[in-house]
N, CA, C and O atoms as CSV, one atom per row, in Angstrom:
chain,resi,resn,atom,element,x,y,z
A,1,MET,N,N,75.862,130.799,72.521
A,1,MET,CA,C,76.893,130.858,73.317
A,1,MET,C,C,78.249,129.912,72.926
A,1,MET,O,O,78.184,128.803,72.396
A,2,ARG,N,N,79.296,130.508,73.253
A,2,ARG,CA,C,80.486,129.756,72.904
A,2,ARG,C,C,80.945,129.134,74.094
A,2,ARG,O,O,81.000,129.760,75.152
A,3,VAL,N,N,81.324,127.784,73.978
A,3,VAL,CA,C,81.776,127.143,75.241
A,3,VAL,C,C,83.382,126.563,74.944
A,3,VAL,O,O,83.683,125.801,74.025
A,4,THR,N,N,84.210,127.066,75.849
A,4,THR,CA,C,85.688,126.909,75.732
A,4,THR,C,C,86.029,125.858,76.896
A,4,THR,O,O,86.044,126.329,78.034
A,5,PRO,N,N,86.311,124.459,76.745
A,5,PRO,CA,C,86.728,123.611,77.794
A,5,PRO,C,C,88.095,124.241,78.294
A,5,PRO,O,O,88.941,124.756,77.563
A,6,LEU,N,N,88.158,124.107,79.668
A,6,LEU,CA,C,89.377,124.544,80.558
A,6,LEU,C,C,90.223,123.347,80.981
A,6,LEU,O,O,91.393,123.137,80.661
A,7,TYR,N,N,89.427,122.587,81.763
A,7,TYR,CA,C,89.989,121.427,82.018
A,7,TYR,C,C,89.338,120.341,82.558
A,7,TYR,O,O,88.209,120.644,82.946
A,8,GLU,N,N,89.646,119.146,82.732
A,8,GLU,CA,C,88.868,117.988,83.123
A,8,GLU,C,C,89.629,117.376,84.340
A,8,GLU,O,O,90.855,117.265,84.374
A,9,GLU,N,N,88.873,117.033,85.225
A,9,GLU,CA,C,89.403,116.359,86.499
A,9,GLU,C,C,88.659,115.173,87.109
A,9,GLU,O,O,87.531,114.869,86.719
A,10,SER,N,N,89.323,114.484,88.101
A,10,SER,CA,C,88.546,113.362,88.650
A,10,SER,C,C,88.708,113.466,90.267
A,10,SER,O,O,89.336,114.362,90.831
A,11,PHE,N,N,88.189,112.641,90.765
A,11,PHE,CA,C,88.193,112.523,92.339
A,11,PHE,C,C,89.182,111.489,92.820
A,11,PHE,O,O,89.319,110.515,92.081
A,12,VAL,N,N,89.776,111.523,93.744
A,12,VAL,CA,C,90.699,110.519,94.448
A,12,VAL,C,C,90.358,110.374,95.833
A,12,VAL,O,O,89.523,111.121,96.344
A,13,CYS,N,N,90.955,109.445,96.498
A,13,CYS,CA,C,90.905,109.431,97.886
A,13,CYS,C,C,92.336,109.451,98.387
A,13,CYS,O,O,93.255,108.887,97.794
A,14,ILE,N,N,92.480,110.191,99.606
A,14,ILE,CA,C,93.951,110.284,100.223
A,14,ILE,C,C,93.852,109.558,101.587
A,14,ILE,O,O,92.938,109.756,102.387
A,15,ALA,N,N,94.804,108.762,101.762
A,15,ALA,CA,C,94.807,108.052,103.070
A,15,ALA,C,C,96.517,108.040,103.525
A,15,ALA,O,O,97.421,108.180,102.702
A,16,ASP,N,N,96.684,107.885,104.705
A,16,ASP,CA,C,98.154,107.807,105.359
A,16,ASP,C,C,98.666,106.527,104.602
A,16,ASP,O,O,97.907,105.576,104.420
A,17,LYS,N,N,99.769,106.523,104.231
A,17,LYS,CA,C,100.623,105.580,103.642
A,17,LYS,C,C,100.509,104.319,104.454
A,17,LYS,O,O,100.309,103.209,103.962
A,18,GLN,N,N,100.653,104.579,105.752
A,18,GLN,CA,C,100.536,103.351,106.754
A,18,GLN,C,C,99.102,103.032,107.354
A,18,GLN,O,O,99.059,102.337,108.369
A,19,HIS,N,N,98.174,103.401,106.907
A,19,HIS,CA,C,96.756,103.264,107.194
A,19,HIS,C,C,96.593,101.696,107.283
A,19,HIS,O,O,96.567,100.956,106.300
A,20,ALA,N,N,96.495,101.322,108.505
A,20,ALA,CA,C,96.342,99.883,108.993
A,20,ALA,C,C,95.138,99.240,108.235
A,20,ALA,O,O,95.206,98.072,107.851
A,21,GLY,N,N,93.904,100.109,107.998
A,21,GLY,CA,C,92.942,99.377,107.142
A,21,GLY,C,C,93.195,99.275,105.842
A,21,GLY,O,O,92.436,98.516,105.239
A,22,LEU,N,N,93.942,99.751,105.281
A,22,LEU,CA,C,94.123,99.860,103.651
A,22,LEU,C,C,95.498,99.196,103.313
A,22,LEU,O,O,95.729,98.906,102.139
A,23,ARG,N,N,96.359,98.960,104.224
A,23,ARG,CA,C,97.570,98.115,103.862
A,23,ARG,C,C,97.532,97.104,103.028
A,23,ARG,O,O,97.153,96.082,103.601
A,24,GLY,N,N,97.779,96.951,101.845
A,24,GLY,CA,C,97.731,95.950,100.864
A,24,GLY,C,C,96.356,95.544,100.495
A,24,GLY,O,O,96.050,94.418,100.103
A,25,ARG,N,N,95.561,96.534,100.646
A,25,ARG,CA,C,93.988,96.216,100.361
A,25,ARG,C,C,93.440,97.172,99.170
A,25,ARG,O,O,93.892,98.312,99.071
A,26,LYS,N,N,92.676,96.796,98.469
A,26,LYS,CA,C,91.888,97.636,97.414
A,26,LYS,C,C,90.860,98.303,98.329
A,26,LYS,O,O,90.410,97.778,99.347
A,27,LEU,N,N,90.456,99.798,97.755
A,27,LEU,CA,C,89.412,100.462,98.587
A,27,LEU,C,C,88.408,100.001,97.836
A,27,LEU,O,O,88.265,100.409,96.684
A,28,THR,N,N,87.516,99.021,98.431
A,28,THR,CA,C,86.244,98.696,97.934
A,28,THR,C,C,85.214,99.484,98.305
A,28,THR,O,O,85.496,100.419,99.055
A,29,LEU,N,N,83.971,99.331,97.936
A,29,LEU,CA,C,82.908,100.061,98.225
A,29,LEU,C,C,82.699,99.995,99.817
A,29,LEU,O,O,82.644,101.026,100.486
A,30,ASP,N,N,82.587,98.712,100.379
A,30,ASP,CA,C,82.396,98.499,101.589
A,30,ASP,C,C,83.360,99.057,102.648
A,30,ASP,O,O,83.042,99.408,103.785
A,31,ARG,N,N,84.534,99.083,102.125
A,31,ARG,CA,C,85.802,99.608,102.936
A,31,ARG,C,C,85.537,101.161,103.077
A,31,ARG,O,O,85.614,101.814,104.117
A,32,TYR,N,N,85.186,101.648,101.725
A,32,TYR,CA,C,85.179,103.058,101.539
A,32,TYR,C,C,83.892,103.635,102.534
A,32,TYR,O,O,84.041,104.702,103.130
A,33,VAL,N,N,82.987,103.071,102.626
A,33,VAL,CA,C,81.761,103.622,103.529
A,33,VAL,C,C,82.030,103.178,105.021
A,33,VAL,O,O,81.443,103.758,105.935
A,34,ALA,N,N,82.904,102.167,105.264
A,34,ALA,CA,C,82.985,101.744,106.776
A,34,ALA,C,C,84.205,102.787,107.496
A,34,ALA,O,O,84.251,103.160,108.668
A,35,LEU,N,N,85.145,103.104,106.388
A,35,LEU,CA,C,86.126,104.123,107.017
A,35,LEU,C,C,85.752,105.439,107.468
A,35,LEU,O,O,84.916,105.968,106.736
A,36,PRO,N,N,86.167,106.203,108.570
A,36,PRO,CA,C,85.884,107.394,108.832
A,36,PRO,C,C,86.560,108.486,107.824
A,36,PRO,O,O,87.680,108.412,107.318
A,37,HIS,N,N,85.687,109.415,107.679
A,37,HIS,CA,C,85.956,110.374,106.445
A,37,HIS,C,C,86.361,111.788,106.956
A,37,HIS,O,O,85.678,112.264,107.863
A,38,ALA,N,N,87.298,112.431,106.513
A,38,ALA,CA,C,87.308,113.748,106.769
A,38,ALA,C,C,86.843,114.563,105.673
A,38,ALA,O,O,87.419,114.332,104.610
A,39,LEU,N,N,85.894,115.515,105.648
A,39,LEU,CA,C,85.014,116.035,104.561
A,39,LEU,C,C,85.251,117.762,104.582
A,39,LEU,O,O,85.163,118.523,105.546
A,40,PHE,N,N,85.539,118.029,103.336
A,40,PHE,CA,C,85.688,119.349,102.873
A,40,PHE,C,C,84.040,119.962,102.756
A,40,PHE,O,O,83.179,119.453,102.037
A,41,VAL,N,N,83.894,120.829,103.392
A,41,VAL,CA,C,82.410,121.472,103.329
A,41,VAL,C,C,82.511,122.910,103.136
A,41,VAL,O,O,82.522,123.634,104.131
A,42,PRO,N,N,82.583,123.389,102.004
A,42,PRO,CA,C,83.030,124.789,101.841
A,42,PRO,C,C,81.920,125.782,102.512
A,42,PRO,O,O,82.317,126.903,102.829
A,43,SER,N,N,80.765,125.494,102.712
A,43,SER,CA,C,79.759,126.360,103.161
A,43,SER,C,C,78.981,125.690,104.216
A,43,SER,O,O,79.011,124.460,104.231
A,44,ASP,N,N,78.259,126.346,105.140
A,44,ASP,CA,C,77.521,125.868,106.295
A,44,ASP,C,C,75.973,126.109,106.031
A,44,ASP,O,O,75.105,126.140,106.903
A,45,ASP,N,N,75.807,126.258,104.796
A,45,ASP,CA,C,74.222,126.709,104.631
A,45,ASP,C,C,73.156,125.595,104.405
A,45,ASP,O,O,72.035,125.786,103.933
A,46,GLY,N,N,73.724,124.283,104.852
A,46,GLY,CA,C,72.750,123.179,104.765
A,46,GLY,C,C,72.555,122.355,103.557
A,46,GLY,O,O,71.723,121.447,103.561
A,47,SER,N,N,73.341,122.645,102.431
A,47,SER,CA,C,73.141,122.207,101.065
A,47,SER,C,C,73.632,120.954,101.206
A,47,SER,O,O,74.339,120.601,102.150
A,48,ALA,N,N,73.246,120.183,100.197
A,48,ALA,CA,C,73.873,118.795,100.299
A,48,ALA,C,C,75.322,118.793,99.905
A,48,ALA,O,O,75.857,119.722,99.300
A,49,ARG,N,N,75.981,117.582,100.324
A,49,ARG,CA,C,77.205,117.443,100.318
A,49,ARG,C,C,77.908,117.446,99.054
A,49,ARG,O,O,79.051,117.898,98.980
A,50,GLY,N,N,77.308,116.980,98.073
A,50,GLY,CA,C,77.969,116.925,96.626
A,50,GLY,C,C,77.758,115.461,95.943
A,50,GLY,O,O,76.933,114.586,96.209
A,51,VAL,N,N,78.814,115.503,94.953
A,51,VAL,CA,C,78.243,114.497,93.991
A,51,VAL,C,C,78.723,113.093,94.634
A,51,VAL,O,O,78.035,112.106,94.375
A,52,ILE,N,N,79.794,112.952,95.410
A,52,ILE,CA,C,80.162,111.791,96.084
A,52,ILE,C,C,78.990,110.989,96.826
A,52,ILE,O,O,78.767,109.782,96.736
A,53,ASP,N,N,78.294,111.940,97.580
A,53,ASP,CA,C,77.240,111.566,98.570
A,53,ASP,C,C,76.247,111.267,97.804
A,53,ASP,O,O,75.552,110.346,98.233
A,54,ALA,N,N,75.837,111.867,96.506
A,54,ALA,CA,C,74.768,111.544,95.651
A,54,ALA,C,C,74.989,110.301,95.171
A,54,ALA,O,O,73.981,109.596,95.152
A,55,SER,N,N,76.185,109.709,94.698
A,55,SER,CA,C,76.422,108.521,94.124
A,55,SER,C,C,76.253,107.484,94.988
A,55,SER,O,O,75.749,106.411,94.657
A,56,LEU,N,N,76.732,107.806,96.313
A,56,LEU,CA,C,76.276,106.802,97.495
A,56,LEU,C,C,74.991,106.583,97.771
A,56,LEU,O,O,74.558,105.469,98.065
A,57,ALA,N,N,74.323,107.579,97.698
A,57,ALA,CA,C,72.907,107.612,97.896
A,57,ALA,C,C,71.950,106.784,96.940
A,57,ALA,O,O,70.896,106.225,97.242
A,58,ARG,N,N,72.553,106.845,95.771
A,58,ARG,CA,C,72.026,106.067,94.480
A,58,ARG,C,C,72.121,104.641,94.657
A,58,ARG,O,O,71.476,103.789,94.046
A,59,LEU,N,N,73.091,104.442,95.659
A,59,LEU,CA,C,73.291,102.849,95.840
A,59,LEU,C,C,72.741,102.470,97.171
A,59,LEU,O,O,72.877,101.310,97.560
A,60,GLY,N,N,72.164,103.310,97.859
A,60,GLY,CA,C,71.628,103.135,98.982
A,60,GLY,C,C,72.473,103.255,100.098
A,60,GLY,O,O,72.030,102.826,101.164
A,61,ARG,N,N,73.783,103.830,100.073
A,61,ARG,CA,C,74.722,103.877,101.071
A,61,ARG,C,C,74.918,105.196,101.596
A,61,ARG,O,O,74.336,106.177,101.133
A,62,LYS,N,N,75.820,105.249,102.665
A,62,LYS,CA,C,76.211,106.550,103.167
A,62,LYS,C,C,77.601,106.426,103.703
A,62,LYS,O,O,78.014,105.418,104.277
A,63,ARG,N,N,78.386,107.645,103.455
A,63,ARG,CA,C,79.931,107.375,104.165
A,63,ARG,C,C,79.927,107.800,105.544
A,63,ARG,O,O,79.070,108.651,105.783
A,64,ARG,N,N,80.643,107.446,106.512
A,64,ARG,CA,C,80.960,107.709,107.864
A,64,ARG,C,C,81.764,109.071,107.799
A,64,ARG,O,O,82.919,108.998,107.382
A,65,VAL,N,N,81.308,110.197,108.139
A,65,VAL,CA,C,81.871,111.427,108.215
A,65,VAL,C,C,82.392,111.672,109.587
A,65,VAL,O,O,81.577,111.841,110.494
A,66,ALA,N,N,83.589,111.705,109.815
A,66,ALA,CA,C,84.036,111.779,111.215
A,66,ALA,C,C,84.381,113.447,111.698
A,66,ALA,O,O,84.463,113.821,112.867
A,67,CYS,N,N,84.539,114.232,110.590
A,67,CYS,CA,C,84.970,115.590,110.765
A,67,CYS,C,C,84.875,116.278,109.541
A,67,CYS,O,O,85.119,115.708,108.478
A,68,THR,N,N,84.500,117.603,109.614
A,68,THR,CA,C,84.376,118.528,108.542
A,68,THR,C,C,85.475,119.661,108.703
A,68,THR,O,O,86.031,120.001,109.747
A,69,PHE,N,N,85.640,120.115,107.549
A,69,PHE,CA,C,86.566,121.116,107.569
A,69,PHE,C,C,86.196,122.207,106.410
A,69,PHE,O,O,85.842,121.826,105.294
A,70,ALA,N,N,86.296,123.531,106.735
A,70,ALA,CA,C,85.780,124.652,105.806
A,70,ALA,C,C,86.861,124.990,104.860
A,70,ALA,O,O,86.645,125.763,103.927
A,71,HIS,N,N,88.093,124.410,105.068
A,71,HIS,CA,C,89.287,124.829,104.162
A,71,HIS,C,C,89.992,123.349,103.728
A,71,HIS,O,O,90.422,122.468,104.473
A,72,ILE,N,N,89.959,123.391,102.498
A,72,ILE,CA,C,90.570,122.118,101.825
A,72,ILE,C,C,91.882,121.737,102.205
A,72,ILE,O,O,92.270,120.569,102.191
A,73,VAL,N,N,92.520,122.639,102.521
A,73,VAL,CA,C,94.010,122.559,102.982
A,73,VAL,C,C,94.196,121.782,104.221
A,73,VAL,O,O,95.314,121.332,104.475
A,74,ALA,N,N,93.147,121.575,105.058
A,74,ALA,CA,C,93.065,121.035,106.077
A,74,ALA,C,C,92.880,119.640,106.024
A,74,ALA,O,O,93.277,118.947,106.961
A,75,LEU,N,N,92.357,119.168,105.097
A,75,LEU,CA,C,92.251,117.593,104.853
A,75,LEU,C,C,93.592,116.778,104.913
A,75,LEU,O,O,93.726,115.895,105.760
A,76,PRO,N,N,94.464,117.040,104.123
A,76,PRO,CA,C,95.575,116.267,104.373
A,76,PRO,C,C,96.211,116.291,105.871
A,76,PRO,O,O,96.835,115.336,106.333
A,77,HIS,N,N,96.000,117.364,106.489
A,77,HIS,CA,C,96.739,117.382,107.762
A,77,HIS,C,C,95.820,116.635,108.789
A,77,HIS,O,O,96.347,116.258,109.835
A,78,ALA,N,N,94.684,116.426,108.609
A,78,ALA,CA,C,93.732,115.815,109.308
A,78,ALA,C,C,93.870,114.259,109.040
A,78,ALA,O,O,93.617,113.453,109.936
A,79,VAL,N,N,94.255,113.888,107.853
A,79,VAL,CA,C,94.303,112.628,107.345
A,79,VAL,C,C,95.553,111.849,107.792
A,79,VAL,O,O,95.489,110.662,108.111
A,80,VAL,N,N,96.797,112.631,107.804
A,80,VAL,CA,C,97.947,111.917,108.192
A,80,VAL,C,C,98.141,111.608,109.298
A,80,VAL,O,O,97.933,112.429,110.192
A,81,GLY,N,N,98.596,110.336,109.578
A,81,GLY,CA,C,98.942,109.646,110.872
A,81,GLY,C,C,97.530,109.169,111.627
A,81,GLY,O,O,97.413,108.909,112.824
A,82,THR,N,N,96.617,109.132,110.729
A,82,THR,CA,C,95.210,108.816,111.228
A,82,THR,C,C,94.667,107.722,110.496
A,82,THR,O,O,95.316,107.256,109.560
A,83,ASP,N,N,93.403,107.193,110.849
A,83,ASP,CA,C,92.646,106.209,110.161
A,83,ASP,C,C,91.546,106.792,109.308
A,83,ASP,O,O,90.614,106.130,108.851
A,84,LEU,N,N,91.745,108.200,109.114
A,84,LEU,CA,C,90.700,108.940,108.287
A,84,LEU,C,C,91.099,108.874,106.953
A,84,LEU,O,O,92.302,108.766,106.715
A,85,ILE,N,N,90.088,108.932,105.820
A,85,ILE,CA,C,90.465,109.102,104.670
A,85,ILE,C,C,89.879,110.355,103.952
A,85,ILE,O,O,89.169,111.015,104.710
A,86,ALA,N,N,89.964,110.752,102.955
A,86,ALA,CA,C,89.308,112.159,102.434
A,86,ALA,C,C,89.259,111.888,100.930
A,86,ALA,O,O,90.170,111.312,100.334
A,87,THR,N,N,88.095,112.356,100.329
A,87,THR,CA,C,87.905,112.412,98.897
A,87,THR,C,C,88.080,114.048,98.374
A,87,THR,O,O,87.549,115.006,98.935
A,88,LEU,N,N,88.944,114.115,97.178
A,88,LEU,CA,C,89.027,115.271,96.802
A,88,LEU,C,C,89.510,115.342,95.466
A,88,LEU,O,O,90.028,114.295,95.078
A,89,ALA,N,N,89.480,116.455,94.504
A,89,ALA,CA,C,89.848,116.365,93.188
A,89,ALA,C,C,91.302,115.936,93.181
A,89,ALA,O,O,92.115,116.361,94.001
A,90,ARG,N,N,91.603,115.040,92.179
A,90,ARG,CA,C,92.825,114.807,91.977
A,90,ARG,C,C,94.202,115.901,92.012
A,90,ARG,O,O,95.186,115.735,92.734
A,91,ARG,N,N,94.028,116.890,91.179
A,91,ARG,CA,C,95.199,117.786,91.169
A,91,ARG,C,C,95.281,118.450,92.541
A,91,ARG,O,O,96.413,118.720,92.942
A,92,ALA,N,N,94.206,118.761,93.339
A,92,ALA,CA,C,94.253,119.209,94.859
A,92,ALA,C,C,95.092,118.264,95.547
A,92,ALA,O,O,96.076,118.635,96.187
A,93,ALA,N,N,94.704,116.906,95.430
A,93,ALA,CA,C,95.274,116.081,96.423
A,93,ALA,C,C,96.796,115.845,95.811
A,93,ALA,O,O,97.594,115.370,96.619
A,94,LEU,N,N,97.170,116.055,94.802
A,94,LEU,CA,C,98.662,115.825,94.267
A,94,LEU,C,C,99.237,117.200,94.714
A,94,LEU,O,O,100.409,117.038,95.053
A,95,ARG,N,N,98.848,118.467,94.834
A,95,ARG,CA,C,99.479,119.448,95.356
A,95,ARG,C,C,99.331,119.586,97.059
A,95,ARG,O,O,100.178,120.209,97.699
A,96,LEU,N,N,98.456,119.098,97.548
A,96,LEU,CA,C,98.581,119.133,99.074
A,96,LEU,C,C,98.871,117.720,99.843
A,96,LEU,O,O,99.059,117.761,101.059
A,97,ALA,N,N,98.901,116.749,99.305
A,97,ALA,CA,C,98.972,115.437,99.931
A,97,ALA,C,C,100.328,115.362,100.553
A,97,ALA,O,O,100.201,115.076,101.744
A,98,GLY,N,N,101.644,115.517,100.185
A,98,GLY,CA,C,102.878,115.491,100.732
A,98,GLY,C,C,103.178,114.104,100.611
A,98,GLY,O,O,102.434,113.364,99.967
A,99,GLN,N,N,104.292,113.654,101.226
A,99,GLN,CA,C,104.936,112.490,101.075
A,99,GLN,C,C,104.309,111.396,101.940
A,99,GLN,O,O,104.235,110.244,101.510
A,100,ALA,N,N,103.842,111.745,103.191
A,100,ALA,CA,C,103.171,110.741,104.048
A,100,ALA,C,C,101.850,110.135,103.590
A,100,ALA,O,O,101.454,109.118,104.159
A,101,LEU,N,N,101.112,110.703,102.567
A,101,LEU,CA,C,99.934,110.379,101.917
A,101,LEU,C,C,99.810,109.676,100.864
A,101,LEU,O,O,100.675,109.931,100.025
A,102,ARG,N,N,98.900,108.704,100.507
A,102,ARG,CA,C,98.906,107.850,99.284
A,102,ARG,C,C,97.471,108.303,98.531
A,102,ARG,O,O,96.416,108.485,99.138
A,103,LEU,N,N,97.625,108.422,97.325
A,103,LEU,CA,C,96.568,108.605,96.510
A,103,LEU,C,C,95.897,107.313,96.132
A,103,LEU,O,O,96.601,106.378,95.751
A,104,ARG,N,N,94.418,107.173,96.217
A,104,ARG,CA,C,93.919,105.904,95.942
A,104,ARG,C,C,92.851,106.264,94.929
A,104,ARG,O,O,92.300,107.362,95.001
A,105,PRO,N,N,92.522,105.358,93.955
A,105,PRO,CA,C,91.290,105.545,93.229
A,105,PRO,C,C,89.945,105.215,93.893
A,105,PRO,O,O,89.891,104.302,94.716
A,106,LEU,N,N,88.949,105.869,93.590
A,106,LEU,CA,C,87.714,105.721,94.346
A,106,LEU,C,C,86.967,104.146,93.906
A,106,LEU,O,O,87.282,103.683,92.810
A,107,PRO,N,N,86.245,103.568,94.555
A,107,PRO,CA,C,85.637,102.534,94.289
A,107,PRO,C,C,84.737,102.956,93.080
A,107,PRO,O,O,83.982,103.928,93.043
A,108,PRO,N,N,84.981,101.975,92.041
A,108,PRO,CA,C,84.107,102.422,90.730
A,108,PRO,C,C,82.753,102.633,91.001
A,108,PRO,O,O,82.254,103.552,90.352
A,109,GLU,N,N,81.978,102.010,91.820
A,109,GLU,CA,C,80.596,102.165,92.019
A,109,GLU,C,C,80.371,103.872,92.525
A,109,GLU,O,O,79.374,104.530,92.226
A,110,VAL,N,N,81.305,104.284,93.183
A,110,VAL,CA,C,80.986,105.681,93.774
A,110,VAL,C,C,81.590,106.679,92.862
A,110,VAL,O,O,81.117,107.815,92.848
A,111,ASP,N,N,82.698,106.334,92.015
A,111,ASP,CA,C,83.161,107.496,91.224
A,111,ASP,C,C,82.252,108.086,90.184
A,111,ASP,O,O,81.629,107.365,89.404
A,112,PRO,N,N,82.181,109.313,90.173
A,112,PRO,CA,C,81.119,109.877,89.339
A,112,PRO,C,C,81.559,110.241,87.919
A,112,PRO,O,O,80.801,110.631,87.030
A,113,GLY,N,N,83.036,110.041,87.808
A,113,GLY,CA,C,83.670,109.981,86.434
A,113,GLY,C,C,84.213,111.414,86.485
A,113,GLY,O,O,84.156,112.131,87.484
A,114,PRO,N,N,84.784,111.780,85.221
A,114,PRO,CA,C,85.509,113.129,85.381
A,114,PRO,C,C,84.435,114.356,85.262
A,114,PRO,O,O,83.278,114.229,84.863
A,115,PHE,N,N,85.004,115.467,85.655
A,115,PHE,CA,C,84.244,116.469,85.750
A,115,PHE,C,C,85.123,117.702,85.339
A,115,PHE,O,O,86.340,117.566,85.464
A,116,GLY,N,N,84.649,118.854,84.875
A,116,GLY,CA,C,85.321,119.865,84.538
A,116,GLY,C,C,84.928,121.229,84.469
A,116,GLY,O,O,83.807,121.548,84.864
A,117,SER,N,N,85.711,122.063,84.017
A,117,SER,CA,C,85.115,123.608,84.003
A,117,SER,C,C,85.220,124.179,82.472
A,117,SER,O,O,86.181,123.944,81.739
A,118,ASP,N,N,84.193,124.890,82.140
A,118,ASP,CA,C,84.232,125.536,80.725
A,118,ASP,C,C,84.107,127.242,81.063
A,118,ASP,O,O,83.549,127.758,82.031
A,119,MET,N,N,84.799,127.898,79.962
A,119,MET,CA,C,84.633,129.162,79.926
A,119,MET,C,C,83.448,129.467,78.816
A,119,MET,O,O,83.540,128.914,77.719
A,120,VAL,N,N,82.358,130.326,79.089
A,120,VAL,CA,C,81.202,130.519,78.401
A,120,VAL,C,C,81.258,131.924,78.116
A,120,VAL,O,O,81.380,132.767,79.006
A,121,SER,N,N,81.160,132.231,76.724
A,121,SER,CA,C,80.925,133.704,76.164
A,121,SER,C,C,80.064,133.647,75.164
A,121,SER,O,O,79.835,132.621,74.523
A,122,SER,N,N,79.468,134.888,74.946
A,122,SER,CA,C,78.237,134.966,74.045
A,122,SER,C,C,79.082,135.157,72.525
A,122,SER,O,O,80.088,135.834,72.311
A,123,ARG,N,N,78.276,134.295,71.557
A,123,ARG,CA,C,78.724,134.403,70.207
A,123,ARG,C,C,78.585,135.823,69.541
A,123,ARG,O,O,79.385,136.279,68.724
A,124,ARG,N,N,77.446,136.462,70.009
A,124,ARG,CA,C,77.181,137.742,69.668
A,124,ARG,C,C,78.097,138.803,70.005
A,124,ARG,O,O,78.260,139.747,69.233
A,125,ALA,N,N,78.638,138.723,70.984
A,125,ALA,CA,C,79.519,139.811,71.194
A,125,ALA,C,C,80.468,140.261,70.361
A,125,ALA,O,O,81.207,139.401,69.882
A,126,PRO,N,N,80.662,141.480,70.034
A,126,PRO,CA,C,81.425,141.917,68.863
A,126,PRO,C,C,83.149,141.544,69.391
A,126,PRO,O,O,83.506,141.334,70.551
A,127,ALA,N,N,83.888,141.545,68.338
A,127,ALA,CA,C,85.323,141.291,68.570
A,127,ALA,C,C,85.812,142.360,69.622
A,127,ALA,O,O,85.791,143.556,69.333
A,128,ASP,N,N,86.254,141.909,70.850
A,128,ASP,CA,C,86.516,142.873,71.907
A,128,ASP,C,C,87.964,142.432,72.308
A,128,ASP,O,O,88.169,141.283,72.700
A,129,ALA,N,N,89.011,143.403,72.200
A,129,ALA,CA,C,90.381,142.951,72.413
A,129,ALA,C,C,90.632,142.855,73.844
A,129,ALA,O,O,91.610,142.226,74.247
A,130,ALA,N,N,89.795,143.453,74.672
A,130,ALA,CA,C,90.051,143.329,76.135
A,130,ALA,C,C,89.397,141.852,76.553
A,130,ALA,O,O,89.899,141.132,77.417
A,131,LEU,N,N,88.323,141.556,75.881
A,131,LEU,CA,C,87.689,140.286,76.173
A,131,LEU,C,C,88.601,139.076,75.738
A,131,LEU,O,O,88.680,138.068,76.440
A,132,ALA,N,N,89.295,139.219,74.539
A,132,ALA,CA,C,90.088,138.422,73.931
A,132,ALA,C,C,91.253,138.192,75.142
A,132,ALA,O,O,91.528,137.091,75.619
A,133,TRP,N,N,91.764,139.250,75.461
A,133,TRP,CA,C,92.743,139.199,76.426
A,133,TRP,C,C,92.640,138.624,77.730
A,133,TRP,O,O,93.535,137.989,78.286
A,134,LEU,N,N,91.446,138.888,78.217
A,134,LEU,CA,C,91.030,138.119,79.566
A,134,LEU,C,C,90.973,136.739,79.518
A,134,LEU,O,O,91.444,136.001,80.384
A,135,GLN,N,N,90.264,136.295,78.274
A,135,GLN,CA,C,89.960,134.835,78.022
A,135,GLN,C,C,91.353,134.289,77.861
A,135,GLN,O,O,91.691,133.322,78.544
A,136,GLY,N,N,92.133,134.808,77.057
A,136,GLY,CA,C,93.758,134.105,77.080
A,136,GLY,C,C,94.330,133.988,78.247
A,136,GLY,O,O,94.883,132.927,78.537
A,137,LEU,N,N,94.302,135.106,79.170
A,137,LEU,CA,C,94.941,134.965,80.513
A,137,LEU,C,C,94.429,133.928,81.288
A,137,LEU,O,O,95.192,133.198,81.921
A,138,ILE,N,N,93.074,133.765,81.311
A,138,ILE,CA,C,92.397,132.652,81.984
A,138,ILE,C,C,92.733,131.435,81.530
A,138,ILE,O,O,93.016,130.588,82.378
A,139,GLN,N,N,92.774,131.103,80.226
A,139,GLN,CA,C,93.266,129.748,79.646
A,139,GLN,C,C,94.554,129.553,79.928
A,139,GLN,O,O,94.854,128.425,80.320
A,140,ARG,N,N,95.573,130.526,79.810
A,140,ARG,CA,C,96.940,130.185,80.337
A,140,ARG,C,C,97.085,129.961,81.792
A,140,ARG,O,O,97.841,129.057,82.150
A,141,ALA,N,N,96.443,130.683,82.700
A,141,ALA,CA,C,96.507,130.493,83.966
A,141,ALA,C,C,96.051,128.878,84.334
A,141,ALA,O,O,96.760,128.173,85.052
A,142,VAL,N,N,94.909,128.452,83.805
A,142,VAL,CA,C,94.374,127.179,83.997
A,142,VAL,C,C,95.390,126.040,83.405
A,142,VAL,O,O,95.617,124.985,83.996
A,143,LYS,N,N,95.903,126.368,82.291
A,143,LYS,CA,C,96.897,125.585,81.571
A,143,LYS,C,C,98.017,125.474,82.526
A,143,LYS,O,O,98.407,124.318,82.689
A,144,ASP,N,N,98.687,126.473,83.258
A,144,ASP,CA,C,99.776,126.491,84.355
A,144,ASP,C,C,99.377,125.629,85.355
A,144,ASP,O,O,100.165,124.751,85.706
A,145,LEU,N,N,98.271,125.722,85.889
A,145,LEU,CA,C,97.675,124.752,86.961
A,145,LEU,C,C,97.605,123.187,86.631
A,145,LEU,O,O,97.858,122.236,87.370
A,146,THR,N,N,97.195,123.209,85.330
A,146,THR,CA,C,96.691,121.519,84.967
A,146,THR,C,C,98.048,120.987,84.623
A,146,THR,O,O,98.173,119.768,84.744
A,147,ASP,N,N,98.993,121.607,84.254
A,147,ASP,CA,C,100.069,120.948,83.595
A,147,ASP,C,C,100.922,120.251,84.561
A,147,ASP,O,O,101.907,119.623,84.174
């Protein structure tokens, strides 16, 4: 298999710029788990919540989820003007947050580190112009999104 890296991403927290519990304070692990969270849950199939909750579980901690949303674009609207915080991919946060929200780094104990996406193709596949075109299209589209 041939693996072509497409992008690398990291998680951040978003909070209202005027958040009373964070004004002038660092987002520590204790503060992170104490604050109410708005959570993006793309499915309701009962699956685990993801890498952030897995990181917290390894520490014997749990975050306080106050509300869940099936659409990621709802998170900034839920957070602005409230005491809620939300954790999402940095690029999504940059595109969705707006002027009233502030991006904050996750507490280091919780941060799972960078993650990314790769394009995988077979080395055995013969040279295929259509496949090469499609892969180039995908790479350009991802580059446009990540620049």
